[in-house]
C-alpha positions as CSV (number, residue, x, y, z in Angstrom):
1,M,-12.0,-5.5,-5.5
2,E,-8.8,-4.6,-3.8
3,I,-5.2,-5.0,-4.9
4,N,-3.3,-6.4,-1.9
5,I,0.2,-6.9,-3.5
6,P,3.1,-4.5,-3.8
7,T,2.4,-2.3,-6.8
8,L,4.6,0.2,-8.6
9,L,2.8,3.1,-10.3
10,V,5.1,4.9,-12.8
11,Y,4.1,8.1,-14.5
12,G,6.1,10.4,-16.8
13,D,6.0,14.1,-16.1
14,R,4.7,14.6,-19.6
15,D,2.3,11.6,-19.4
16,M,-1.1,11.6,-21.0
17,Y,-2.6,10.8,-17.6
18,T,-2.4,13.4,-14.8
19,P,-0.2,13.0,-11.7
20,E,-3.4,13.6,-9.7
21,L,-4.8,10.3,-11.1
22,G,-1.6,8.5,-10.1
23,L,-1.9,9.9,-6.6
24,E,-5.5,8.7,-6.4
25,L,-4.5,5.2,-7.5
26,H,-1.6,5.3,-5.0
27,K,-3.9,6.2,-2.2
28,A,-6.4,3.5,-3.2
29,I,-3.7,0.7,-3.5
30,K,-2.4,0.0,0.0
31,K,0.9,-1.5,-0.9
32,S,1.8,0.8,-3.7
33,Q,4.7,3.0,-4.6
34,F,4.3,6.0,-6.9
35,C,7.0,7.7,-8.9
36,I,7.0,10.4,-11.6
37,L,9.9,10.2,-14.1
38,P,11.4,13.4,-15.4
39,N,11.3,14.3,-19.1
40,T,9.1,11.3,-20.1
41,S,5.7,10.7,-21.5
42,H,3.6,7.5,-21.3
43,D,6.2,5.9,-23.5
44,V,8.8,5.7,-20.8
45,F,10.0,2.2,-21.8
46,W,11.1,3.6,-25.2
47,E,12.3,6.9,-23.9
48,K,14.3,5.9,-20.8
49,P,14.7,2.1,-20.8
50,E,17.7,2.1,-18.5
51,L,15.9,4.3,-15.9
52,I,12.7,2.3,-15.9
53,S,14.6,-1.0,-15.8
54,Q,16.6,0.2,-12.7
55,I,13.5,1.4,-11.0
56,A,11.7,-1.9,-11.6
57,M,14.8,-3.9,-10.5
58,D,15.0,-1.8,-7.3
59,F,11.3,-2.3,-6.6
60,F,11.3,-6.0,-7.1
61,S,14.6,-6.6,-5.2
62,T,12.9,-5.2,-2.0
63,K,9.9,-7.4,-2.3
């Protein structure tokens, strides 16, 4: 199965999942963007809601 739609992969720099995993996913999903957010864990929506909201809005506004 392939993902053929624009996809945003967001990781925190203190995430429980490694950046290497994110890069593997990014390489596997052709239309993906990958970003690592500073000073955040996997709970980025709680920790930095304004930042993740702006990133999501920017991503969707270009699609």
